[in-house]
C-alpha positions as CSV (number, residue, x, y, z in Angstrom):
1,M,105.2,76.2,160.0
2,P,108.8,77.2,160.9
3,A,110.4,80.1,159.2
4,M,113.3,77.9,158.1
5,P,112.8,74.8,155.9
6,I,111.7,71.6,157.6
7,K,114.8,69.8,158.7
8,V,114.7,66.0,158.5
9,L,117.2,63.4,159.8
10,V,116.8,60.0,158.1
11,I,118.4,56.8,159.4
12,S,118.4,53.9,157.0
13,N,120.6,51.4,155.1
14,Y,121.1,52.4,151.5
15,R,123.6,49.7,150.5
16,E,121.0,47.6,148.6
17,T,120.6,49.7,145.5
18,A,117.6,48.2,143.8
19,S,115.5,47.5,146.9
20,V,116.0,51.0,148.5
21,R,115.6,53.0,145.3
22,P,112.0,54.3,145.9
23,E,112.9,55.3,149.4
24,A,116.2,57.0,148.5
25,E,114.5,58.8,145.6
26,L,111.8,60.0,148.0
27,F,114.4,62.0,150.0
28,I,116.1,63.3,146.9
29,G,112.6,64.5,145.8
30,L,112.0,66.1,149.2
31,K,115.3,67.9,149.0
32,K,114.3,69.3,145.6
33,A,111.0,70.4,147.1
34,G,112.9,72.6,149.5
35,L,113.2,70.5,152.6
36,D,116.6,70.3,154.5
37,I,117.4,66.6,154.4
38,E,120.3,64.8,156.3
39,I,120.8,61.1,156.0
40,M,122.6,58.7,158.4
41,T,123.7,55.7,156.5
42,Y,126.8,53.6,155.7
43,G,129.4,55.8,154.0
44,D,130.1,53.1,151.3
45,A,126.4,52.9,150.3
46,W,125.9,53.3,146.5
47,Y,123.3,56.0,147.0
48,V,125.7,58.3,149.0
49,E,127.1,59.8,145.9
50,K,123.7,60.6,144.5
51,F,122.6,62.0,147.9
52,R,125.5,64.4,148.0
53,A,125.0,65.4,144.3
54,A,121.5,66.4,145.3
55,G,122.8,68.6,148.1
56,I,121.9,66.2,150.9
57,K,124.3,66.0,153.9
58,V,125.3,62.4,154.5
59,I,126.5,61.3,157.9
60,D,128.7,58.1,157.7
61,F,127.0,56.2,160.5
62,H,124.4,53.4,161.0
63,P,123.5,51.6,164.2
64,Q,125.0,48.1,164.6
65,K,123.3,47.0,167.8
66,K,120.0,47.5,169.5
67,L,119.8,49.7,172.6
68,D,123.5,50.5,172.3
69,K,124.3,53.5,174.6
70,A,127.2,54.8,172.4
71,E,125.1,54.6,169.3
72,I,122.1,56.3,171.0
73,R,124.4,59.0,172.2
74,R,125.7,59.5,168.6
75,I,122.2,60.0,167.3
76,R,121.1,62.2,170.1
77,E,124.1,64.5,169.7
78,T,123.2,64.9,166.0
79,L,119.7,65.8,166.9
80,V,120.7,68.3,169.6
81,H,123.2,70.1,167.5
82,G,121.1,69.8,164.3
83,G,117.8,71.2,165.5
84,H,115.9,68.7,163.3
85,H,112.1,68.9,163.1
86,I,111.6,65.3,162.0
87,L,113.4,62.0,162.7
88,H,112.4,59.3,160.2
89,L,113.6,55.8,161.0
90,F,113.5,52.9,158.6
91,N,114.8,49.6,160.1
92,S,114.8,47.9,163.5
93,K,118.2,49.1,164.8
94,A,117.5,52.6,163.6
95,I,114.1,52.6,165.2
96,I,115.0,51.2,168.6
97,N,118.1,53.4,169.0
98,G,116.5,56.5,167.4
99,I,113.5,56.5,169.7
100,Q,115.7,56.4,172.7
101,A,117.9,59.2,171.3
102,A,114.8,61.4,170.8
103,K,113.6,61.3,174.4
104,G,113.0,64.8,175.8
105,L,113.7,66.5,172.5
106,P,111.2,68.4,170.4
107,V,111.8,66.4,167.3
108,K,108.9,64.4,165.8
109,V,109.6,60.7,165.4
110,V,108.3,58.9,162.3
111,L,108.7,55.2,161.7
112,Y,108.4,53.3,158.4
113,R,106.4,50.0,158.2
114,G,106.4,47.9,155.0
115,Y,104.9,44.6,156.4
116,A,101.5,43.6,157.7
117,G,101.7,41.6,160.9
118,N,104.2,40.7,163.6
119,I,103.3,43.6,165.9
120,H,101.1,42.7,168.9
121,W,99.9,44.8,171.7
122,Y,100.6,42.0,174.2
123,D,104.3,41.7,173.1
124,P,106.6,43.7,175.4
125,T,109.2,44.1,172.7
126,A,106.7,46.0,170.5
127,Y,106.9,48.9,173.0
128,F,110.5,49.5,172.0
129,K,109.4,50.2,168.5
130,Y,106.0,50.8,166.9
131,L,104.0,50.9,170.1
132,H,106.4,53.2,171.9
133,P,104.6,56.3,173.2
134,R,107.4,58.5,171.8
135,V,106.4,57.6,168.2
136,D,104.4,60.4,166.5
137,K,103.6,58.8,163.1
138,I,104.0,55.5,161.3
139,T,104.1,55.6,157.5
140,C,102.7,52.5,156.0
141,I,103.1,51.5,152.3
142,A,99.6,49.9,152.2
143,E,96.2,50.4,153.7
144,A,96.3,46.9,155.1
145,I,99.3,47.8,157.2
146,E,97.6,50.9,158.5
147,D,94.5,48.9,159.4
148,Y,96.5,46.3,161.1
149,L,98.5,48.8,163.2
150,K,95.3,50.6,164.2
151,G,94.2,47.3,165.7
152,Q,97.2,47.3,167.9
153,L,97.3,50.9,169.0
154,F,95.2,51.6,172.1
155,F,95.3,55.4,171.7
156,K,96.0,57.8,168.8
157,K,95.1,55.4,166.1
158,E,95.8,58.3,163.7
159,K,99.5,57.7,164.2
160,A,99.3,55.1,161.3
161,V,99.0,56.7,157.9
162,T,99.3,55.2,154.4
163,I,101.8,56.6,151.9
164,H,102.5,54.3,149.0
165,K,106.1,53.7,148.0
166,G,106.4,55.5,144.6
167,H,108.2,54.6,141.5
168,D,109.2,56.4,138.3
169,L,108.7,54.7,134.9
170,S,111.9,56.3,133.7
171,W,113.8,53.9,136.0
172,Y,112.9,51.0,133.7
173,Q,113.2,52.5,130.3
174,N,116.6,50.9,129.7
175,I,115.6,47.4,130.8
176,K,115.8,45.2,127.7
177,P,114.3,41.7,127.4
178,L,116.7,38.9,128.0
179,D,117.2,36.2,125.4
180,L,115.5,33.3,127.0
181,S,117.1,30.7,124.7
182,G,119.6,30.1,127.5
183,F,116.7,28.5,129.4
184,N,115.9,26.3,126.4
185,I,112.6,28.2,126.0
186,P,111.4,28.3,122.4
187,E,110.5,31.6,120.7
188,N,106.8,30.8,120.6
189,A,106.5,30.1,124.3
190,F,104.2,31.9,126.7
191,V,106.3,32.7,129.8
192,A,105.1,33.3,133.3
193,T,107.7,34.8,135.7
194,C,107.9,35.1,139.4
195,V,110.7,37.0,141.3
196,A,110.6,36.3,145.0
197,N,112.4,35.6,148.2
198,A,112.2,32.1,149.6
199,R,109.6,32.8,152.3
200,P,106.4,30.8,153.2
201,M,104.3,33.9,152.6
202,K,105.2,33.8,148.9
203,G,103.1,30.7,148.3
204,I,105.5,29.2,145.7
205,P,104.1,25.7,146.1
206,Y,100.7,27.0,144.9
207,L,102.3,28.6,141.9
208,I,104.0,25.3,141.0
209,Q,100.8,23.4,141.6
210,S,99.1,25.6,139.1
211,S,101.1,23.9,136.3
212,Y,99.1,20.7,137.1
213,Y,96.0,22.4,135.6
214,L,97.6,23.4,132.3
215,P,97.2,21.2,129.2
216,P,100.5,19.5,128.7
217,E,100.7,20.3,125.0
218,L,100.6,24.0,125.5
219,P,104.0,25.9,125.4
220,I,103.5,27.6,128.7
221,Y,106.8,28.0,130.7
222,Y,107.5,29.2,134.2
223,I,110.7,31.0,135.4
224,L,111.1,31.5,139.1
225,V,113.9,33.8,140.2
226,G,115.1,33.9,143.7
227,K,117.4,32.1,146.1
228,N,116.4,28.7,147.4
229,L,113.0,28.6,145.8
230,N,113.3,25.0,144.5
231,V,113.6,23.3,147.9
232,G,111.4,21.2,150.1
233,K,107.8,20.9,149.1
234,A,108.4,23.0,146.0
235,A,111.0,20.6,144.7
236,I,108.7,17.6,145.2
237,L,105.8,19.4,143.4
238,V,108.1,20.2,140.4
239,K,109.2,16.6,140.2
240,N,105.6,15.5,140.0
241,S,104.4,18.2,137.7
242,P,103.3,17.2,134.1
243,H,105.1,20.4,133.1
244,K,108.3,19.7,135.1
245,D,110.4,20.3,132.0
246,K,108.9,23.7,131.5
247,I,109.6,25.0,135.0
248,Y,112.9,26.8,135.5
249,F,114.5,28.0,138.6
250,T,117.4,30.5,138.9
251,E,119.0,31.9,142.0
252,Y,119.1,35.6,142.7
253,R,120.2,37.5,139.6
254,N,121.1,41.1,138.9
255,D,119.4,40.9,135.6
256,A,116.1,39.6,137.0
257,L,114.2,42.6,135.5
258,H,115.5,41.7,132.1
259,I,113.9,38.2,132.5
260,V,110.6,39.9,133.5
261,A,110.8,42.1,130.5
262,A,111.1,39.0,128.3
263,S,108.1,37.4,129.9
264,D,104.4,37.6,129.1
265,V,103.0,37.7,132.6
266,F,104.2,38.2,136.1
267,V,102.7,36.0,138.8
268,L,102.5,36.7,142.5
269,S,101.2,33.7,144.5
270,S,101.5,35.2,148.0
271,I,99.2,33.9,150.7
272,Y,99.6,36.6,153.4
273,G,101.8,39.3,154.8
274,E,102.6,41.1,151.6
275,A,102.3,44.9,151.2
276,T,102.4,46.6,147.8
277,T,105.0,44.2,146.5
278,K,107.8,45.9,144.7
279,A,108.4,43.1,142.3
280,V,104.8,43.5,141.0
281,I,105.2,47.2,140.6
282,E,108.4,46.7,138.7
283,A,106.7,44.2,136.3
284,M,103.8,46.5,135.8
285,S,106.2,49.4,135.1
286,L,107.7,47.2,132.4
287,G,104.3,46.8,130.8
288,K,103.9,43.2,131.9
289,T,100.5,41.8,132.9
290,P,100.3,40.9,136.5
291,V,98.4,37.9,138.0
292,I,98.3,38.3,141.8
293,T,96.4,36.8,144.7
294,D,93.8,38.8,146.6
295,I,95.6,39.4,149.9
296,P,95.0,42.6,151.9
297,G,98.4,44.2,151.4
298,N,98.2,44.3,147.6
299,R,94.6,45.3,147.2
300,G,94.4,48.2,144.8
301,L,97.8,47.5,143.2
302,V,96.0,45.5,140.4
303,V,92.5,46.3,139.3
304,N,91.0,43.0,138.3
305,E,90.2,42.7,134.5
306,Q,91.5,46.2,134.0
307,C,95.2,46.1,134.4
308,G,95.7,42.4,135.3
309,L,94.0,39.5,137.0
310,V,93.4,38.9,140.7
311,V,92.8,35.4,141.9
312,P,92.0,33.9,145.4
313,P,95.0,33.0,147.5
314,R,96.0,29.3,148.0
315,N,94.2,28.5,144.8
316,P,96.5,26.9,142.1
317,K,93.6,26.3,139.7
318,G,92.7,30.0,139.9
319,I,96.3,30.9,138.9
320,A,96.2,28.4,136.1
321,D,92.9,29.7,134.8
322,A,94.3,33.2,134.8
323,I,97.4,32.2,132.9
324,L,95.3,30.2,130.4
325,K,93.0,33.1,129.8
326,L,95.9,35.4,129.0
327,Y,97.5,32.6,126.8
328,H,94.4,32.2,124.7
329,H,93.7,36.0,124.5
330,R,97.1,37.6,123.7
331,D,95.6,40.9,122.7
332,L,93.9,41.1,126.1
333,C,97.2,40.2,127.7
334,K,98.9,43.1,125.9
335,K,96.1,45.5,126.8
336,Y,96.4,44.6,130.5
337,G,100.1,45.2,130.3
338,V,99.6,48.7,128.8
339,E,97.0,49.5,131.5
340,A,99.3,48.1,134.2
341,R,102.0,50.6,133.3
342,K,99.5,53.4,133.2
343,H,98.1,52.4,136.6
344,I,101.6,52.6,138.2
345,M,102.2,56.0,136.6
346,E,98.9,57.4,137.9
347,H,98.6,55.8,141.3
348,F,102.1,54.7,142.5
349,N,104.4,57.3,141.2
350,I,107.3,58.9,143.2
351,R,105.8,62.4,142.7
352,N,102.7,61.5,144.8
353,T,104.9,59.9,147.5
354,V,107.1,63.0,147.7
355,E,104.1,65.3,148.0
356,K,102.2,63.3,150.5
357,T,105.3,62.9,152.7
358,R,106.0,66.6,152.5
359,Q,102.4,67.3,153.6
360,L,102.7,64.9,156.5
361,Y,105.9,66.6,157.7
362,E,104.3,70.0,157.4
363,Q,101.2,69.0,159.4
364,M,103.4,67.5,162.1
365,V,105.6,70.5,162.5
366,S,102.8,73.0,162.3
367,K,100.7,71.6,165.1
368,K,101.0,69.5,168.2
369,I,100.1,65.8,167.7
């Protein structure tokens, strides 16, 4: 361990307030824990003010191009003059330029990975990022990502480590349920919500198909929040659904969490590629019962029949059966919601993330890797 506090240079984009909150709060927590944190990011990012209020030095810079000589030089100069022990990189441009900037310097290079897949040992471009020999550690937000990376790393498989992205229940205490009458949803309705990006991995068609297995007389409604979700196959499936008048789509909304708070269950129908999905954590933090598919990246996020229900992927009937079970057993649904919130508090909280990251840094600085 060095006599001085561990000094960390972080390069990331903190413009997206909601999506980067767990990451940003991690470094505020590390600063409070006694580490010397400096952050390179866009100077107009919302979190800049909070960083500075916490005593974190903010450098108004973020790479714009990959393998840009001037940008690499800018990062390297910061490292040379700053004497940093750790360089933590969070996105593609930061990773590629940061690795080059660290060449020949004693700083330890740490990369972040939040997705399982798309890294292959036979892909030459992978050696500019995650498979580059200059990389010392890769922090993964789920065990499935760690396992995947270990399958691509020829040597030093211990480079990949899992540190879950932590949350704080206090972040959600002021989220009030939205009045759903604007969606023409009656007060006695049972509402299943999904908040997602329009990506094939999200399995939205399977979620819509699950409505085919619901008795038409039941007041079960779906609200899907996200840009371009009601297109292509999804739009056709909605048109043919016996519940088509009970399926509502809305584009991206700043008040998406308020919709979730007004719902009974949150459904994640993903079929691959996910890793500890933030939208599910948010719903669980709000005390909403999750119904998720059994894909590797989210295993452990929901304990089946304890704090939610886990169903097979690509199985619309399985989703429907889970929703029906919760519809017919409202007390159970409420119980799962309470346990879901407790599960996040105990296993996915920001305090654990701060402590595990601090321990990782200390181990890296105190010994050769």
